[in-house]
DRENDO-1510 file (C-alpha; in Angstrom, 1 decimal, always signed):
<recs>
REC; n; res; u; v; w
REC; 1; UNK; +65.0; +109.4; +98.7 .
REC; 2; UNK; +66.2; +110.9; +95.4 .
REC; 3; UNK; +67.6; +114.3; +96.2 .
REC; 4; UNK; +65.6; +117.2; +94.7 .
REC; 5; UNK; +67.4; +118.6; +91.6 .
REC; 6; UNK; +66.0; +122.1; +91.4 .
REC; 7; UNK; +69.5; +123.8; +92.0 .
REC; 8; UNK; +70.8; +121.8; +88.8 .
REC; 9; UNK; +69.4; +124.4; +86.3 .
REC; 10; UNK; +71.1; +127.0; +88.0 .
REC; 11; UNK; +74.7; +125.0; +88.2 .
REC; 12; UNK; +74.1; +124.0; +84.6 .
REC; 13; UNK; +73.7; +127.9; +83.5 .
REC; 14; UNK; +77.4; +127.9; +83.8 .
REC; 15; UNK; +78.5; +124.6; +83.4 .
REC; 16; UNK; +76.9; +122.2; +81.0 .
REC; 17; UNK; +76.4; +118.4; +81.5 .
REC; 18; UNK; +79.4; +117.9; +79.3 .
REC; 19; UNK; +81.8; +120.3; +80.2 .
REC; 20; UNK; +85.0; +118.5; +81.6 .
REC; 21; UNK; +86.2; +120.0; +84.7 .
REC; 22; UNK; +89.3; +119.1; +87.0 .
REC; 23; UNK; +90.9; +120.7; +90.0 .
REC; 24; UNK; +93.9; +122.4; +89.8 .
REC; 25; UNK; +97.1; +120.4; +90.7 .
REC; 26; UNK; +98.1; +121.9; +94.2 .
REC; 27; UNK; +95.8; +122.6; +96.7 .
REC; 28; UNK; +95.9; +122.9; +100.5 .
REC; 29; UNK; +93.0; +121.9; +102.5 .
REC; 30; UNK; +92.2; +122.3; +106.2 .
REC; 31; UNK; +89.5; +119.9; +107.9 .
REC; 32; UNK; +88.0; +120.9; +111.3 .
REC; 33; UNK; +86.5; +118.4; +114.1 .
REC; 34; UNK; +82.9; +118.7; +112.1 .
REC; 35; UNK; +84.6; +117.4; +108.8 .
REC; 36; UNK; +84.1; +120.8; +107.4 .
REC; 37; UNK; +86.7; +121.6; +104.8 .
REC; 38; UNK; +88.4; +124.7; +103.8 .
REC; 39; UNK; +90.6; +125.3; +100.8 .
REC; 40; UNK; +93.7; +127.6; +101.6 .
REC; 41; UNK; +95.2; +129.8; +98.7 .
REC; 42; UNK; +97.6; +132.3; +98.6 .
REC; 43; UNK; +95.1; +135.1; +99.0 .
REC; 44; UNK; +92.0; +133.6; +100.4 .
REC; 45; UNK; +90.2; +130.7; +102.5 .
REC; 46; UNK; +87.5; +129.2; +100.8 .
REC; 47; UNK; +84.9; +127.4; +102.8 .
REC; 48; UNK; +83.8; +124.2; +100.8 .
REC; 49; UNK; +81.5; +122.2; +103.4 .
REC; 50; UNK; +81.3; +118.8; +104.3 .
REC; 51; UNK; +81.5; +117.5; +100.6 .
REC; 52; UNK; +84.7; +119.5; +99.7 .
REC; 53; UNK; +86.8; +116.5; +100.1 .
REC; 54; UNK; +84.7; +114.3; +97.9 .
REC; 55; UNK; +84.3; +116.8; +95.1 .
REC; 56; UNK; +88.2; +117.6; +95.0 .
REC; 57; UNK; +88.7; +113.6; +94.8 .
REC; 58; UNK; +86.0; +113.3; +92.1 .
REC; 59; UNK; +87.8; +116.2; +90.0 .
REC; 60; UNK; +91.2; +114.9; +90.4 .
REC; 61; UNK; +91.1; +114.0; +86.8 .
REC; 62; UNK; +89.2; +115.6; +84.1 .
REC; 63; UNK; +85.4; +114.5; +84.3 .
REC; 64; UNK; +82.3; +115.8; +82.8 .
REC; 65; UNK; +79.7; +117.5; +85.2 .
REC; 66; UNK; +77.0; +114.6; +84.1 .
REC; 67; UNK; +79.5; +112.0; +85.2 .
REC; 68; UNK; +80.6; +113.5; +88.3 .
REC; 69; UNK; +77.2; +114.5; +89.6 .
REC; 70; UNK; +76.2; +110.6; +88.9 .
REC; 71; UNK; +79.0; +109.6; +91.1 .
REC; 72; UNK; +78.3; +112.1; +94.0 .
REC; 73; UNK; +74.7; +111.5; +94.0 .
REC; 74; UNK; +75.4; +108.4; +96.0 .
REC; 75; UNK; +76.6; +110.4; +99.1 .
REC; 76; UNK; +73.4; +112.5; +99.2 .
REC; 77; UNK; +70.6; +111.9; +101.9 .
REC; 78; UNK; +68.2; +114.6; +101.0 .
REC; 79; UNK; +67.5; +117.7; +99.0 .
REC; 80; UNK; +69.3; +120.2; +101.3 .
REC; 81; UNK; +72.4; +118.1; +101.1 .
REC; 82; UNK; +72.2; +118.1; +97.0 .
REC; 83; UNK; +71.9; +121.9; +97.2 .
REC; 84; UNK; +74.8; +121.9; +99.5 .
REC; 85; UNK; +76.9; +119.6; +96.9 .
REC; 86; UNK; +76.1; +121.5; +94.0 .
REC; 87; UNK; +76.8; +124.9; +95.6 .
REC; 88; UNK; +80.2; +123.5; +96.5 .
REC; 89; UNK; +81.0; +122.7; +93.0 .
REC; 90; UNK; +79.7; +125.9; +91.6 .
REC; 91; UNK; +81.6; +127.8; +94.4 .
REC; 92; UNK; +84.8; +125.8; +93.7 .
REC; 93; UNK; +84.4; +126.6; +89.8 .
REC; 94; UNK; +83.9; +130.2; +90.7 .
REC; 95; UNK; +87.1; +130.2; +92.9 .
REC; 96; UNK; +89.2; +128.8; +90.3 .
REC; 97; UNK; +89.9; +125.6; +92.3 .
REC; 98; UNK; +87.8; +123.8; +89.5 .
REC; 99; UNK; +88.7; +124.6; +86.0 .
REC; 100; UNK; +87.9; +123.2; +82.4 .
REC; 101; UNK; +90.1; +120.8; +80.9 .
REC; 102; UNK; +92.9; +122.3; +79.0 .
REC; 103; UNK; +93.0; +125.6; +81.1 .
REC; 104; UNK; +95.9; +124.0; +83.4 .
REC; 105; UNK; +99.3; +124.9; +81.9 .
REC; 106; UNK; +102.0; +122.2; +81.9 .
REC; 107; UNK; +104.4; +124.2; +84.1 .
REC; 108; UNK; +106.2; +122.0; +86.5 .
REC; 109; UNK; +106.9; +122.7; +90.0 .
REC; 110; UNK; +109.9; +124.8; +91.1 .
REC; 111; UNK; +110.5; +123.4; +94.4 .
REC; 112; UNK; +112.6; +120.2; +94.9 .
REC; 113; UNK; +109.8; +118.1; +95.9 .
REC; 114; UNK; +107.2; +116.0; +94.4 .
REC; 115; UNK; +107.2; +113.8; +91.4 .
REC; 116; UNK; +106.3; +116.8; +89.1 .
REC; 117; UNK; +109.4; +119.0; +90.5 .
REC; 118; UNK; +111.4; +120.0; +87.5 .
REC; 119; UNK; +114.8; +119.4; +89.3 .
REC; 120; UNK; +113.8; +115.7; +89.7 .
REC; 121; UNK; +113.2; +115.2; +86.1 .
REC; 122; UNK; +116.4; +117.0; +84.9 .
REC; 123; UNK; +118.5; +114.7; +87.2 .
REC; 124; UNK; +117.0; +111.6; +85.7 .
REC; 125; UNK; +117.5; +112.7; +82.0 .
REC; 126; UNK; +121.0; +113.8; +83.2 .
REC; 127; UNK; +121.4; +110.3; +84.4 .
REC; 128; UNK; +122.8; +108.9; +81.3 .
REC; 129; UNK; +123.6; +105.4; +82.6 .
REC; 130; UNK; +120.1; +105.0; +83.8 .
REC; 131; UNK; +118.2; +106.2; +80.9 .
REC; 132; UNK; +120.4; +104.6; +78.3 .
REC; 133; UNK; +120.4; +101.4; +80.0 .
REC; 134; UNK; +116.6; +101.4; +80.2 .
REC; 135; UNK; +116.4; +102.5; +76.4 .
REC; 136; UNK; +118.7; +99.5; +75.5 .
REC; 137; UNK; +116.4; +97.1; +77.4 .
REC; 138; UNK; +113.3; +98.3; +75.9 .
REC; 139; UNK; +114.8; +97.7; +72.3 .
REC; 140; UNK; +115.8; +94.2; +73.6 .
REC; 141; UNK; +112.3; +93.2; +75.2 .
REC; 142; UNK; +109.5; +95.0; +73.3 .
REC; 143; UNK; +108.4; +93.5; +70.0 .
REC; 144; UNK; +106.8; +94.8; +67.1 .
REC; 145; UNK; +102.8; +94.9; +67.7 .
REC; 146; UNK; +103.2; +94.8; +71.5 .
REC; 147; UNK; +100.9; +96.6; +73.9 .
REC; 148; UNK; +103.1; +98.5; +76.5 .
REC; 149; UNK; +102.2; +100.0; +79.8 .
REC; 150; UNK; +104.7; +102.5; +81.5 .
REC; 151; UNK; +104.0; +103.1; +85.0 .
REC; 152; UNK; +104.8; +106.7; +86.2 .
REC; 153; UNK; +106.0; +108.0; +82.8 .
REC; 154; UNK; +107.3; +111.1; +83.8 .
REC; 155; UNK; +108.5; +113.3; +80.9 .
REC; 156; UNK; +107.6; +110.0; +78.8 .
REC; 157; UNK; +111.2; +109.0; +77.5 .
REC; 158; UNK; +110.7; +105.3; +78.2 .
REC; 159; UNK; +107.0; +105.5; +76.5 .
REC; 160; UNK; +108.6; +107.2; +73.6 .
REC; 161; UNK; +111.2; +104.4; +73.3 .
REC; 162; UNK; +108.5; +101.6; +73.5 .
REC; 163; UNK; +106.9; +103.2; +70.7 .
REC; 164; UNK; +110.1; +103.6; +68.6 .
REC; 165; UNK; +110.8; +99.7; +69.3 .
REC; 166; UNK; +107.7; +98.9; +67.5 .
REC; 167; UNK; +104.8; +98.9; +70.3 .
REC; 168; UNK; +101.6; +99.1; +68.7 .
REC; 169; UNK; +100.2; +101.0; +71.7 .
REC; 170; UNK; +101.7; +102.4; +74.7 .
REC; 171; UNK; +99.6; +103.4; +77.8 .
REC; 172; UNK; +101.7; +106.0; +79.7 .
REC; 173; UNK; +100.3; +106.5; +83.1 .
REC; 174; UNK; +101.2; +109.5; +85.3 .
REC; 175; UNK; +99.4; +110.8; +88.4 .
REC; 176; UNK; +101.3; +114.0; +88.6 .
REC; 177; UNK; +101.4; +117.3; +86.6 .
REC; 178; UNK; +104.4; +116.1; +84.3 .
REC; 179; UNK; +102.0; +114.1; +82.5 .
REC; 180; UNK; +100.7; +117.4; +80.4 .
REC; 181; UNK; +104.2; +118.0; +79.5 .
REC; 182; UNK; +104.8; +114.3; +78.5 .
REC; 183; UNK; +101.7; +114.7; +76.4 .
REC; 184; UNK; +103.1; +117.6; +74.6 .
REC; 185; UNK; +106.5; +115.9; +74.0 .
REC; 186; UNK; +104.5; +112.7; +72.5 .
REC; 187; UNK; +103.1; +115.5; +70.2 .
REC; 188; UNK; +106.4; +117.1; +69.3 .
REC; 189; UNK; +107.7; +113.8; +68.4 .
REC; 190; UNK; +104.9; +112.7; +66.3 .
REC; 191; UNK; +104.0; +110.0; +68.6 .
REC; 192; UNK; +100.5; +111.1; +70.0 .
REC; 193; UNK; +98.9; +108.4; +67.7 .
REC; 194; UNK; +100.6; +105.9; +69.3 .
REC; 195; UNK; +101.0; +106.8; +72.9 .
REC; 196; UNK; +98.1; +107.4; +75.2 .
REC; 197; UNK; +98.7; +109.5; +78.3 .
REC; 198; UNK; +96.5; +107.9; +81.2 .
REC; 199; UNK; +96.3; +110.5; +84.1 .
REC; 200; UNK; +96.0; +109.0; +87.7 .
REC; 201; UNK; +97.6; +106.3; +89.7 .
REC; 202; UNK; +97.9; +103.2; +88.1 .
REC; 203; UNK; +96.1; +101.4; +90.8 .
REC; 204; UNK; +93.2; +103.4; +90.4 .
REC; 205; UNK; +92.9; +103.6; +86.4 .
REC; 206; UNK; +91.7; +100.9; +83.9 .
REC; 207; UNK; +92.8; +100.2; +80.4 .
REC; 208; UNK; +90.9; +99.0; +77.4 .
REC; 209; UNK; +93.1; +96.3; +76.7 .
REC; 210; UNK; +95.6; +94.2; +78.5 .
REC; 211; UNK; +99.5; +94.6; +77.9 .
REC; 212; UNK; +102.3; +92.6; +76.5 .
REC; 213; UNK; +104.8; +94.6; +78.7 .
REC; 214; UNK; +105.4; +96.6; +81.6 .
REC; 215; UNK; +107.8; +99.2; +82.0 .
REC; 216; UNK; +108.6; +101.1; +85.4 .
REC; 217; UNK; +111.2; +103.2; +86.8 .
REC; 218; UNK; +109.9; +103.3; +90.2 .
REC; 219; UNK; +112.8; +102.4; +92.0 .
REC; 220; UNK; +113.8; +104.7; +94.9 .
REC; 221; UNK; +116.9; +105.6; +96.7 .
REC; 222; UNK; +115.7; +103.1; +99.2 .
REC; 223; UNK; +114.9; +100.7; +96.4 .
REC; 224; UNK; +111.4; +99.6; +97.8 .
REC; 225; UNK; +110.5; +103.1; +98.9 .
REC; 226; UNK; +108.3; +104.2; +95.6 .
REC; 227; UNK; +106.2; +101.0; +96.3 .
REC; 228; UNK; +107.5; +99.3; +93.1 .
REC; 229; UNK; +106.1; +95.9; +94.7 .
REC; 230; UNK; +102.7; +97.3; +95.3 .
REC; 231; UNK; +102.3; +98.8; +92.0 .
REC; 232; UNK; +104.0; +95.8; +90.0 .
REC; 233; UNK; +101.8; +93.3; +91.9 .
REC; 234; UNK; +98.5; +95.4; +91.0 .
REC; 235; UNK; +99.6; +95.7; +87.4 .
REC; 236; UNK; +100.2; +92.2; +87.1 .
REC; 237; UNK; +96.8; +91.4; +88.4 .
REC; 238; UNK; +95.0; +94.0; +86.2 .
REC; 239; UNK; +96.7; +95.4; +83.6 .
REC; 240; UNK; +98.8; +92.6; +81.9 .
REC; 241; UNK; +98.2; +89.6; +80.0 .
REC; 242; UNK; +99.4; +86.2; +81.6 .
REC; 243; UNK; +102.7; +85.9; +80.3 .
REC; 244; UNK; +103.8; +89.4; +80.0 .
REC; 245; UNK; +107.3; +90.8; +80.0 .
REC; 246; UNK; +108.5; +93.3; +82.7 .
REC; 247; UNK; +111.2; +95.9; +82.8 .
REC; 248; UNK; +112.8; +95.5; +85.2 .
REC; 249; UNK; +112.0; +91.6; +85.6 .
REC; 250; UNK; +114.2; +91.2; +88.5 .
REC; 251; UNK; +115.5; +93.5; +91.7 .
REC; 252; UNK; +118.6; +92.3; +93.6 .
REC; 253; UNK; +119.2; +94.5; +96.7 .
REC; 254; UNK; +122.8; +94.3; +98.1 .
REC; 255; UNK; +125.0; +95.8; +100.9 .
REC; 256; UNK; +128.4; +96.3; +101.7 .
REC; 257; UNK; +130.0; +96.5; +105.2 .
REC; 258; UNK; +132.1; +99.8; +105.1 .
REC; 259; UNK; +134.6; +101.9; +106.8 .
REC; 260; UNK; +133.5; +105.6; +106.3 .
REC; 261; UNK; +136.4; +108.1; +106.0 .
REC; 262; UNK; +136.9; +110.3; +109.0 .
REC; 263; UNK; +135.7; +113.5; +107.5 .
REC; 264; UNK; +132.6; +112.2; +106.3 .
REC; 265; UNK; +131.9; +110.3; +109.5 .
REC; 266; UNK; +132.1; +113.5; +111.4 .
REC; 267; UNK; +129.5; +115.1; +109.4 .
REC; 268; UNK; +127.0; +112.3; +109.9 .
REC; 269; UNK; +127.3; +111.0; +113.5 .
REC; 270; UNK; +126.7; +112.4; +116.8 .
REC; 271; UNK; +130.3; +112.3; +118.2 .
REC; 272; UNK; +132.2; +113.7; +121.3 .
REC; 273; UNK; +134.0; +116.1; +119.1 .
REC; 274; UNK; +130.5; +117.1; +117.6 .
REC; 275; UNK; +129.0; +117.4; +120.9 .
REC; 276; UNK; +131.9; +119.6; +122.0 .
REC; 277; UNK; +131.5; +121.9; +119.1 .
REC; 278; UNK; +127.9; +122.3; +119.5 .
REC; 279; UNK; +128.2; +123.3; +123.1 .
REC; 280; UNK; +131.1; +125.9; +122.4 .
REC; 281; UNK; +129.2; +127.2; +119.3 .
REC; 282; UNK; +125.8; +127.6; +120.8 .
REC; 283; UNK; +126.0; +127.4; +124.6 .
REC; 284; UNK; +123.8; +124.3; +124.6 .
REC; 285; UNK; +124.5; +120.8; +126.2 .
REC; 286; UNK; +123.2; +118.3; +123.4 .
REC; 287; UNK; +124.9; +115.3; +125.1 .
REC; 288; UNK; +121.2; +113.4; +125.2 .
REC; 289; UNK; +121.7; +112.9; +121.3 .
REC; 290; UNK; +124.2; +110.7; +122.0 .
REC; 291; UNK; +121.9; +108.2; +123.8 .
REC; 292; UNK; +119.2; +108.7; +121.0 .
REC; 293; UNK; +121.7; +107.8; +118.6 .
REC; 294; UNK; +122.7; +104.6; +120.5 .
REC; 295; UNK; +119.2; +103.1; +120.2 .
REC; 296; UNK; +117.6; +104.7; +117.2 .
REC; 297; UNK; +119.2; +103.1; +113.9 .
REC; 298; UNK; +119.4; +106.0; +111.1 .
REC; 299; UNK; +120.7; +106.2; +107.6 .
REC; 300; UNK; +122.2; +109.1; +105.4 .
REC; 301; UNK; +122.3; +109.1; +101.6 .
REC; 302; UNK; +125.0; +109.9; +99.4 .
REC; 303; UNK; +125.6; +109.2; +95.6 .
REC; 304; UNK; +127.2; +105.7; +95.5 .
REC; 305; UNK; +130.2; +106.8; +93.2 .
REC; 306; UNK; +131.3; +109.0; +96.1 .
REC; 307; UNK; +131.9; +105.7; +98.2 .
REC; 308; UNK; +133.8; +103.9; +95.2 .
REC; 309; UNK; +137.2; +104.1; +97.3 .
REC; 310; UNK; +135.9; +103.4; +100.8 .
REC; 311; UNK; +137.3; +100.6; +102.5 .
REC; 312; UNK; +134.8; +97.5; +102.5 .
REC; 313; UNK; +135.0; +94.8; +105.2 .
REC; 314; UNK; +132.9; +92.3; +103.4 .
REC; 315; UNK; +132.0; +90.8; +99.9 .
REC; 316; UNK; +128.6; +92.2; +98.6 .
REC; 317; UNK; +125.8; +91.0; +100.8 .
REC; 318; UNK; +122.6; +89.8; +99.1 .
REC; 319; UNK; +119.7; +91.3; +101.2 .
REC; 320; UNK; +116.8; +90.4; +98.9 .
REC; 321; UNK; +116.4; +88.8; +95.4 .
REC; 322; UNK; +112.8; +89.7; +94.0 .
REC; 323; UNK; +111.2; +88.5; +91.0 .
REC; 324; UNK; +108.9; +90.9; +89.9 .
REC; 325; UNK; +107.0; +88.5; +87.5 .
REC; 326; UNK; +106.3; +86.2; +90.6 .
REC; 327; UNK; +106.3; +88.3; +93.6 .
REC; 328; UNK; +103.2; +88.0; +95.6 .
REC; 329; UNK; +104.1; +89.2; +99.1 .
REC; 330; UNK; +105.1; +92.8; +100.0 .
REC; 331; UNK; +106.9; +91.8; +103.3 .
REC; 332; UNK; +110.5; +91.0; +103.2 .
REC; 333; UNK; +112.4; +89.8; +106.3 .
REC; 334; UNK; +115.9; +88.5; +105.7 .
REC; 335; UNK; +118.9; +87.8; +107.8 .
REC; 336; UNK; +122.4; +87.4; +106.2 .
REC; 337; UNK; +125.6; +85.8; +108.0 .
REC; 338; UNK; +128.6; +87.5; +106.7 .
REC; 339; UNK; +132.2; +87.0; +107.3 .
REC; 340; UNK; +134.3; +89.9; +107.7 .
REC; 341; UNK; +136.7; +89.8; +104.7 .
REC; 342; UNK; +139.3; +92.2; +106.3 .
REC; 343; UNK; +140.4; +93.9; +109.5 .
REC; 344; UNK; +138.9; +97.3; +110.1 .
REC; 345; UNK; +136.3; +99.7; +111.7 .
REC; 346; UNK; +132.8; +98.7; +110.8 .
REC; 347; UNK; +130.8; +102.1; +110.5 .
REC; 348; UNK; +127.9; +101.4; +108.5 .
REC; 349; UNK; +126.2; +99.3; +106.0 .
REC; 350; UNK; +125.9; +100.6; +102.6 .
REC; 351; UNK; +122.8; +99.6; +100.4 .
REC; 352; UNK; +122.5; +99.5; +96.6 .
REC; 353; UNK; +120.6; +97.5; +94.1 .
REC; 354; UNK; +120.9; +95.9; +90.7 .
REC; 355; UNK; +118.0; +95.6; +88.2 .
REC; 356; UNK; +117.8; +93.1; +85.2 .
REC; 357; UNK; +116.1; +94.8; +82.7 .
REC; 358; UNK; +116.5; +92.5; +79.8 .
REC; 359; UNK; +118.0; +89.4; +79.0 .
REC; 360; UNK; +121.3; +90.8; +78.6 .
REC; 361; UNK; +120.7; +94.3; +80.2 .
REC; 362; UNK; +121.6; +95.0; +83.7 .
REC; 363; UNK; +121.7; +98.3; +85.8 .
REC; 364; UNK; +123.5; +98.6; +89.1 .
REC; 365; UNK; +124.3; +101.2; +91.4 .
REC; 366; UNK; +127.2; +99.5; +93.0 .
REC; 367; UNK; +129.8; +102.3; +94.1 .
REC; 368; UNK; +132.2; +100.7; +91.6 .
REC; 369; UNK; +129.9; +100.7; +89.0 .
REC; 370; UNK; +127.7; +103.7; +89.4 .
REC; 371; UNK; +128.3; +106.9; +87.4 .
REC; 372; UNK; +129.1; +110.4; +88.6 .
REC; 373; UNK; +126.0; +111.8; +87.0 .
REC; 374; UNK; +123.7; +109.1; +88.6 .
REC; 375; UNK; +120.5; +110.5; +90.2 .
REC; 376; UNK; +120.2; +107.6; +92.8 .
REC; 377; UNK; +121.6; +107.9; +96.2 .
REC; 378; UNK; +122.4; +104.9; +98.4 .
REC; 379; UNK; +121.3; +104.8; +101.8 .
REC; 380; UNK; +124.0; +104.1; +104.5 .
REC; 381; UNK; +123.0; +102.9; +107.7 .
REC; 382; UNK; +125.3; +103.7; +110.6 .
REC; 383; UNK; +126.3; +101.5; +113.5 .
REC; 384; UNK; +126.3; +103.3; +116.9 .
REC; 385; UNK; +129.0; +102.8; +118.0 .
REC; 386; UNK; +131.5; +101.8; +115.3 .
REC; 387; UNK; +133.0; +98.5; +115.9 .
REC; 388; UNK; +136.5; +97.2; +115.1 .
REC; 389; UNK; +136.1; +93.9; +113.1 .
REC; 390; UNK; +138.8; +91.1; +112.5 .
REC; 391; UNK; +139.2; +89.2; +109.4 .
REC; 392; UNK; +136.9; +86.1; +109.4 .
REC; 393; UNK; +134.8; +87.5; +112.2 .
REC; 394; UNK; +131.2; +87.0; +111.8 .
REC; 395; UNK; +128.1; +89.2; +112.1 .
REC; 396; UNK; +124.6; +89.5; +110.7 .
REC; 397; UNK; +122.8; +91.9; +108.6 .
REC; 398; UNK; +119.0; +91.8; +108.5 .
REC; 399; UNK; +116.9; +93.8; +106.0 .
REC; 400; UNK; +112.9; +94.5; +106.6 .
REC; 401; UNK; +110.3; +95.9; +104.6 .
REC; 402; UNK; +106.6; +96.0; +105.4 .
REC; 403; UNK; +107.1; +93.7; +108.2 .
REC; 404; UNK; +104.2; +94.3; +110.8 .
REC; 405; UNK; +105.4; +95.9; +113.9 .
REC; 406; UNK; +108.9; +96.6; +112.5 .
REC; 407; UNK; +110.1; +99.8; +111.0 .
REC; 408; UNK; +111.9; +99.4; +107.3 .
REC; 409; UNK; +115.5; +99.3; +108.1 .
REC; 410; UNK; +118.8; +97.6; +107.8 .
REC; 411; UNK; +120.4; +96.5; +110.9 .
REC; 412; UNK; +123.6; +94.4; +112.4 .
REC; 413; UNK; +124.1; +92.1; +115.0 .
REC; 414; UNK; +127.1; +90.4; +116.5 .
REC; 415; UNK; +127.0; +86.9; +118.0 .
</recs>
């Protein structure tokens, strides 16, 4: 049964079929047990019914009223349901949750979280080693006339480098609000005719042509934490030509067995002295945390250059080597046998990575190579308790990612 469209004229009195609307970037939604949604703003709560989530999803990117209604019509069962849906759209438009394209300002978040947070992009641009090495790789890999895809373009610095290297067209994909700023930067640098901003997640967008080169800087502190494997695999299948070149093309994940300086260790572990301090400061017995720490491996993060003078008890340990041009599985489960290279106290396993960006361009976050202004932080997986090693002693280090039934973590075992 087709819905009665009697309410559409009322809706279109304020919104024409070709009006491009999108939702504001950040909304807080509450859903009750009956699937009824409410949007929470600073000064009010807006009831948006059972179609609220569907409407917010459709308008995540700019879309015309005609296209949105056509897609949403599949959800409708009758005339009253259609009236409820269209009333929800009008209500959200009047409340300022749905706005016309161009009204949203390109301002960034001021809090430290999210990919559109200003501080994150400042840190990445200040990481000269990271950015300059990527730019060198782009000059090495991109050829005149190439079509390029840049996943998670951020401020657009890598997309601009690709255009300057001779790309005929660059598709800069960005899901967060930083994309508006990137577009302004493309225009300010006279490259808006070469670079097309594509708003959305790369797994949810389509491009008018296949690309020759994929650029991605979606490597997290935990190297696979930003789903570089998932996004790269999807891009290879849908967005790239069969023999496309990738930047990076290969990812190597390493670790080091380390002795952590005593002052640093005391800040990071549940030690007897820490428990004594907490007891005296707060009058509370926290001794149970010592038991939890023994059975629940955990990690802390620090800038890798800060560990450049730490004592190491092993040569670099290869945890995983991933050819991004060939990878087909997201699961990694490796175990490496390691020989201690020195006597000492094994406190933890520090993880770092190496990116092969171009034929002769390598970027590493090894403590001895990382720069002071680097924005990446290395995970350090703590042993509980620490263990004294003798030179020549054997132990094994395991690394897991996306293994069913197992947490993603680094672990150490002894014979």
